[in-house]
C-alpha positions as CSV (number, residue, x, y, z in Angstrom):
1,M,58.0,1.6,26.0
2,K,56.9,5.1,26.6
3,P,54.7,5.8,29.6
4,A,51.8,7.1,27.4
5,R,51.8,3.9,25.3
6,R,51.8,1.8,28.5
7,L,48.9,3.8,29.9
8,A,47.0,3.4,26.7
9,I,47.5,-0.4,26.7
10,A,46.5,-0.6,30.3
11,L,43.4,1.5,29.7
12,A,42.4,-0.6,26.7
13,A,42.9,-3.8,28.7
14,A,40.8,-2.5,31.6
15,L,38.0,-1.5,29.3
16,A,38.1,-4.8,27.4
17,G,37.5,-6.7,30.6
18,C,34.9,-4.6,32.2
19,G,32.4,-7.5,32.4
20,A,29.8,-6.3,29.9
21,T,27.2,-8.9,29.0
22,P,26.4,-9.6,25.4
23,V,23.0,-8.3,24.2
24,E,20.8,-10.3,21.8
25,Y,20.3,-8.5,18.6
26,H,16.7,-7.7,17.4
27,H,16.0,-5.9,14.2
28,A,13.8,-2.8,14.7
29,G,11.1,-4.3,12.5
30,D,10.9,-7.6,14.4
31,M,8.1,-8.4,16.7
32,K,9.0,-8.5,20.4
33,P,8.6,-11.9,22.1
34,G,5.7,-12.2,24.6
35,P,2.0,-11.4,24.6
36,G,0.7,-8.6,22.4
37,M,-2.4,-6.5,22.2
38,L,-4.4,-9.1,20.3
39,T,-2.7,-12.3,21.5
40,G,-2.8,-14.1,24.7
41,E,0.0,-15.5,26.9
42,T,0.6,-18.5,24.6
43,G,0.3,-16.5,21.3
44,E,-3.2,-17.4,20.3
45,K,-5.5,-14.7,18.9
46,V,-7.7,-13.2,21.6
47,W,-10.5,-10.8,20.7
48,R,-11.7,-9.0,23.8
49,I,-13.4,-6.0,22.5
50,D,-16.1,-4.7,24.8
51,L,-18.2,-1.9,23.5
52,G,-20.2,-1.6,26.7
53,G,-23.3,-3.2,25.0
54,T,-23.8,-0.4,22.6
55,K,-24.8,-1.0,19.0
56,P,-23.0,0.7,16.2
57,V,-24.6,4.0,15.0
58,A,-24.5,5.1,11.4
59,A,-22.6,8.3,10.9
60,P,-24.8,11.3,10.1
61,S,-25.0,12.5,6.6
62,E,-23.4,15.8,5.6
63,A,-26.9,17.4,5.4
64,E,-27.8,16.2,8.9
65,E,-24.4,17.4,10.2
66,F,-25.0,20.8,8.7
67,E,-28.5,21.1,10.1
68,R,-27.2,20.1,13.6
69,W,-24.5,22.7,13.3
70,K,-27.0,25.4,12.2
71,R,-29.2,24.7,15.2
72,S,-26.3,24.8,17.6
73,A,-24.7,27.9,16.0
74,A,-27.8,29.9,15.4
75,G,-27.4,33.3,16.9
76,T,-23.7,33.2,17.2
77,D,-21.3,35.6,15.4
78,E,-19.9,32.7,13.4
79,Y,-23.3,31.8,12.0
80,R,-24.1,35.4,11.2
81,E,-20.8,35.7,9.4
82,F,-21.6,32.5,7.5
83,Q,-25.1,33.9,6.5
84,D,-23.4,37.1,5.3
85,W,-20.9,35.1,3.2
86,R,-23.8,33.1,1.7
87,E,-25.6,36.3,0.8
88,W,-22.5,37.7,-0.8
89,Q,-21.9,34.5,-2.8
90,E,-25.5,34.7,-4.1
91,W,-25.1,38.4,-4.9
92,K,-21.9,37.6,-6.8
93,R,-23.7,34.8,-8.7
94,R,-26.6,37.0,-9.7
95,N,-24.4,40.0,-10.7
96,A,-21.9,38.0,-12.7
97,R,-24.1,37.9,-15.8
């Protein structure tokens, strides 16, 4: 046998017996064992949602949100630009006839 072939066989034998432990296969979509975000230690459903004693508040309507924005933005460059844009839109609408 040639020395290169002997070296390759010896290297393959050394790597084959390196003492690696087998790994249990888990599909990427499988759930991991153990407790989860909504399950306890034994797997039962646990709902521990603490909102700090606050009650749900209805979301503001679009008109309320706009009015709040107008009050907070009044006097800013952005609001003045918006007013100019609105006046330009109105002017375009009137002169389109």
